[in-house]
Structure formats: structure tokens, C-alpha cells
C-alpha positions in Angstrom: 17.3 54.6 22.1 18.5 55.2 18.6 16.4 54.1 15.6 19.1 51.6 14.6 19.1 50.0 18.1 15.3 49.9 18.1 15.3 48.1 14.7 17.8 45.5 15.9 15.8 44.9 19.1 12.6 44.4 17.0 14.4 42.0 14.7 15.8 40.1 17.6 12.3 39.9 19.2 10.8 38.6 15.9 13.6 35.9 15.7 12.9 34.8 19.2 9.1 34.6 18.6 9.7 32.6 15.4 12.1 30.2 17.1 9.5 29.6 19.8 6.7 29.1 17.3 8.8 26.5 15.5 9.2 24.5 18.6 6.3 25.1 20.9 2.9 23.8 19.8 -0.1 26.1 20.2 -3.4 24.6 21.3 -5.9 25.2 18.4 -9.2 23.6 19.4 -11.1 25.9 17.0 -9.1 24.6 14.0 -9.8 21.0 15.1 -13.5 21.7 15.2 -13.3 23.5 11.9 -11.8 20.4 10.3 -14.5 18.2 11.8 -17.2 20.6 10.5 -15.7 20.9 7.0 -15.3 17.1 6.6 -18.8 16.4 7.9 -20.6 19.1 5.8 -18.7 18.2 2.6 -18.7 14.4 2.8 -21.1 13.3 5.5 -18.2 11.4 7.2 -18.2 11.4 11.0 -14.8 12.7 12.1 -13.9 13.1 15.8 -10.7 14.9 17.0 -9.8 14.8 20.6 -7.1 17.6 20.5 -5.6 19.8 17.9 -2.3 21.8 18.0 -0.7 24.2 15.6 3.0 24.0 14.8 4.6 26.2 12.2 6.9 23.5 10.8 4.4 20.6 11.1 1.2 22.3 10.4 -2.1 21.4 12.2 -1.5 18.3 14.3 -4.7 16.3 15.1 -4.6 13.9 18.0 -6.7 10.8 18.8 -8.6 10.9 15.6 -11.5 8.5 14.7 -13.5 8.4 11.5 -16.5 6.4 10.3 -17.4 6.2 6.6 -20.1 3.6 6.0 -18.8 0.1 6.7 -15.2 1.5 7.2 -13.8 2.7 10.5 -10.4 4.3 11.0 -8.4 5.5 14.0 -5.1 7.3 14.3 -3.4 8.7 17.4 -1.8 11.5 15.3 -2.5 13.1 11.9 -0.5 16.1 10.7 -2.0 18.4 8.1 0.6 20.4 6.4 -1.0 23.8 5.5 0.4 26.7 3.6 0.9 29.4 6.3 0.1 32.3 4.0 -3.1 30.6 3.0 -4.2 30.5 6.7 -3.4 34.2 7.0 -5.7 34.8 4.1 -8.4 32.7 5.7 -8.0 29.8 3.2 -7.2 26.1 3.9 -4.4 25.2 1.4 -3.3 21.6 2.1 0.1 20.6 1.0 0.4 17.2 2.6 -0.9 14.7 5.2 1.0 12.4 7.5 -0.6 9.6 9.6 1.1 7.6 12.3 0.1 4.3 13.8 -3.3 4.3 12.0 -5.8 1.4 11.9 -8.5 0.9 9.3 -11.2 -1.8 9.8 -12.4 -3.4 6.5 -14.7 -6.3 6.0 -11.6 -8.4 5.1 -9.9 -7.6 8.4 -8.1 -4.7 10.0 -5.2 -2.9 8.3 -2.5 -1.4 10.4 -0.4 1.5 9.0 2.8 2.4 10.8 3.3 5.7 8.9 1.8 7.1 5.7 2.6 10.4 4.0 0.9 12.1 1.2 2.4 15.0 -0.7 -0.3 16.8 -2.7 0.1 18.5 -6.1 -3.7 18.8 -6.5 -6.7 18.5 -4.2 -10.3 19.4 -5.0 -13.7 18.2 -3.8 -17.1 18.1 -5.5 -19.8 18.1 -2.8 -22.4 17.2 -5.4 -20.8 13.8 -6.1 -22.7 10.5 -5.2 -20.2 9.6 -2.5 -17.3 11.3 -0.7 -14.8 9.2 -2.7 -16.4 10.1 -6.0 -16.1 13.7 -5.1 -12.4 13.6 -4.4 -10.0 14.9 -7.1 -6.5 14.2 -6.0 -2.9 13.9 -7.3 0.3 13.5 -5.5 3.0 11.2 -4.1 2.4 8.6 -1.4 5.0 6.9 0.9 4.4 4.5 3.7 6.3 2.6 6.3 5.0 -0.8 7.4 1.5 -1.8 6.4 0.1 -5.0 7.9 -3.1 -7.0 6.9 -3.6 -10.1 9.0 -0.4 -12.2 8.6 0.9 -10.2 5.6 3.1 -7.2 5.6 4.6 -4.7 3.2 6.9 -1.8 3.8 8.8 1.1 2.2 5.9 1.7 -0.2 6.0 4.6 -2.7 3.9 5.6 -5.6 2.3 8.3 -7.7 -1.4 8.5 -6.7 -4.4 10.0 -8.5 -8.1 9.8 -7.6 -11.0 11.0 -9.7 -14.7 9.9 -10.1 -14.4 7.0 -7.7 -11.2 5.6 -9.3 -7.8 5.5 -7.6 -4.6 4.7 -9.5 -1.1 4.0 -8.1 1.6 4.4 -10.7 5.3 3.8 -10.4 4.5 1.7 -7.4 7.3 0.1 -5.5 7.2 -1.8 -2.2 9.1 -4.5 -0.2 7.8 -7.8 1.2 9.5 -10.6 3.1 9.8 -12.5 -0.3 11.3 -9.6 -2.3 10.6 -6.3 -3.9 7.6 -5.6 -6.2 7.0 -2.8 -8.7 4.2 -1.9 -11.1 0.8 -0.3 -11.3 -2.5 -0.8 -9.5 -6.0 0.6 -10.3 -9.0 0.5 -7.9 -12.6 1.2 -9.1 -15.2 2.0 -6.4 -18.0 2.5 -8.9 -19.3 -1.0 -8.1 -19.8 -3.0 -4.9 -17.6 -4.7 -4.0 -14.9 -2.5 -5.5 -13.0 -3.8 -8.5 -9.2 -3.8 -9.1 -6.5 -4.6 -11.6 -2.8 -4.7 -11.3 0.3 -5.2 -13.4 3.2 -6.3 -11.2 6.9 -7.3 -11.5 8.9 -9.0 -8.8 12.6 -9.4 -9.4 14.6 -11.9 -7.3 11.2 -12.8 -5.8 10.9 -15.9 -3.6 7.9 -18.3 -3.9 7.5 -20.6 -0.9 8.4 -24.2 -1.7 9.6 -23.4 -5.2 12.6 -21.0 -5.2 13.7 -17.5 -6.2 13.1 -15.9 -9.6 11.3 -13.2 -11.6 7.6 -12.9 -11.2 5.4 -11.2 -13.8 1.7 -11.0 -13.0 -1.4 -9.4 -14.6 -4.3 -9.7 -12.1 -7.9 -8.4 -11.7 -10.7 -9.1 -9.3 -13.2 -7.5 -6.9 -13.6 -7.2 -3.1 -11.2 -8.7 -0.6 -11.9 -12.4 -1.1 -9.0 -14.3 -2.7 -11.3 -16.6 -4.6 -12.4 -13.7 -6.7 -8.9 -13.1 -8.0 -8.2 -13.8 -11.7 -4.8 -13.5 -13.3 -2.1 -14.7 -15.6 1.7 -14.6 -15.4 5.0 -16.3 -15.5 7.6 -17.2 -12.9 11.2 -17.4 -14.3 12.8 -19.8 -11.7 16.5 -19.1 -11.3 19.1 -21.9 -11.3 19.2 -23.4 -7.9 18.4 -26.6 -5.9 15.0 -28.3 -5.5 13.7 -27.5 -2.1 13.1 -30.0 0.6 9.3 -29.3 0.3 6.4 -31.7 0.6 5.5 -31.7 -3.1 9.1 -32.6 -4.0 9.2 -35.5 -1.4 5.9 -36.8 -2.7 7.4 -37.1 -6.2 10.7 -38.6 -5.2 12.5 -37.9 -1.9 15.9 -38.2 -3.6 15.1 -35.1 -5.7 15.3 -32.7 -2.7 18.5 -30.7 -2.9 19.3 -31.6 -6.5 20.6 -28.7 -8.7 18.2 -27.7 -11.4 18.4 -25.5 -14.5 16.5 -22.2 -15.0 12.9 -22.6 -16.2 10.0 -20.4 -17.1 6.7 -21.4 -15.5 3.5 -20.0 -17.0 0.5 -20.0 -14.7 -3.1 -18.8 -14.3 -5.0 -17.9 -11.2 -8.8 -18.4 -10.8 -11.2 -19.6 -8.2 -8.7 -19.5 -5.4 -6.2 -21.8 -7.2 -3.1 -21.4 -9.3 -3.0 -23.6 -12.4 0.1 -24.4 -14.4 0.5 -26.3 -17.7 3.1 -28.9 -18.3 6.7 -27.6 -17.9 10.0 -29.4 -17.3 12.5 -29.0 -14.5 15.9 -30.3 -15.5 17.8 -31.6 -12.5 21.2 -33.1 -12.5 20.1 -36.7 -13.2 16.4 -36.3 -13.8 13.9 -34.4 -15.9 10.7 -33.8 -14.1 7.6 -32.8 -16.0 5.0 -31.1 -13.8 1.4 -30.0 -14.3 -1.6 -29.4 -12.0 -2.6 -26.7 -9.5 -2.1 -25.5 -6.0 -4.7 -23.8 -3.8 -4.4 -20.6 -1.9 -5.5 -22.6 1.1 -2.4 -24.8 0.7 -4.0 -27.8 -1.1 -2.1 -29.4 -4.0 -3.0 -31.4 -7.1 0.3 -31.9 -8.8 1.1 -34.6 -11.4 4.7 -35.5 -12.2 6.5 -37.6 -14.8 10.1 -38.5 -14.2 12.6 -39.2 -16.9 16.0 -40.4 -15.6 19.0 -39.2 -17.6 21.2 -41.9 -19.1 24.8 -41.3 -20.0 
């Protein structure tokens, strides 16, 4: 065989092997055990992996994964670790990204289900001398998620810039969708206290508030833990022009108001102690001006006082 034919045959064989490697997963139990060992020794977190497979395009795929970190438990049928191939050849773990599918995390406030979650990393370091695993994590990147469900609430199409350092996690350029409309803004979580603290600056355009209508929501909020009674915040809701809803609070004021067209109005409010308080503001309907004040509870309770002023031609 000539040298030219031998070279072509070798190139063809390499292409075939690469094609197979791109499609066919290779069992890699050793790499799965290595992940368990590294996580346990660095963080103390108990990680169990039933199976691990290596794919050139997808990286290291971990199957039937469970994790225990203090009070928190997490399970995922599939986690893909995107590794830099040349890093593996040099014996180094260089992580580029992580993708979870159908994960579940059990918190004190209830379970959280995550349909898909992807993290593209621009920086990842860990300090094993830190007080807790979270405090030792130094991370920067982009996060995207499909549907996330907590009890009866759901969000989807989430995207943000994420950073983590010294037990603090920040989400910037956050965007997500809910059944009431889209939300954007920034969120900061601080795990240097128990329960953890948080603050957020949020904007919802064309956002629907149940029993009120659609408008623009601006909210500055802070709190700690997962209990709604610990939330404090201030904001405004710019109610768009529309019609008064056929809601219980409207019928309690005057049943004839339901369905009446009203002008746009800005509603300032404050949240504390599990209730939302609003100072006196007017709603101008076609034949009536309604001045409202009071509060509504996050449990559905109402304390609304109204004054009606019938328009006269």
C-alpha cells in the first residue's frame, strides 16, 4: 500500500472513531466515583451517582443523582457536566457548564421542581477552607431554566447573569415569565445568616394582579427565609385603563360598579407582616369616583374602605 493510501485510510479510521464517539456513550464509572469523591472531600456534601457515561459532545453524564447538604436534599435523573476535552487529557477537570433535567430540591418551605436548568460558567473556583460549601464557592456565569414549580406557583423561561462569592449569590439582568406576565430585575441572596436573607428590585410590565387588572408593577422587596410574613417591600402598581372586575371587593362596595370603565391610576403600596397596605387613591369610573384605602392579606383576607362620589353632569 502506498504512503498516500495509508494516510487516507488512517484519516478515514479517525473520522469513523470520532463519529462513533460523538454518538455512542462510554460507560465511565471511575469518573462518576471521582466526582463523588471530589465533592465529598471538598465540601462534605454527600453525593451519590448511580451511573456515569462519557459523551464527547455532552461531556460527563451522571444518572440518578442524589445529594444531601444539611437540611436540603436534591435528586435529578440526569446531570450533564460539560468538560473541556483537552483538560481531561491533561488530567485536569475544567468545567464549562452544567445541565440538570427534572430535578427536585426539598426545602423547609416545600419542594421545588426544576424541569431543566443550564449553567454556562465563565469562572469557577472553590476554597475548601471556607466555613460552609456555599461560602467556599466562587462562581460567575449565565443561568437559564425551563419551568420551575414551588407548590402552586410556577415560573418559566428564566435567564440571568449569576455570581456567587462568600456565601452571597446575585442574579443580575434577571428575566422570567409567570402566568400573570413577565418580570425582570435583580435578586441578591445572603446565606451569612440563618435563615438566609434576600432583597430584590423587580419590574413587571403588562402584569396582571388578580382581582384588580393589568398594569406595570414596580417593587423593592427584602426579607429572610421562605415565610411570606417575613417579606417587607414598597412599590407601585400603575393600573392601565380598563374595566372594574367582577370581583368580591368590587361587589362589596357597589355591585353596579363591576364592568364599569375606569381611567389609569397609580397605586402606591407597602408590604409587611403578610399584608399589603395601600393609602387612599382614587379610581375614576364612568359615573363614579371611588376612593379606596386599606389592606389585603396574602391569605386572601381584606380590609378595604371605600368612599363613593357620584359624578353629576
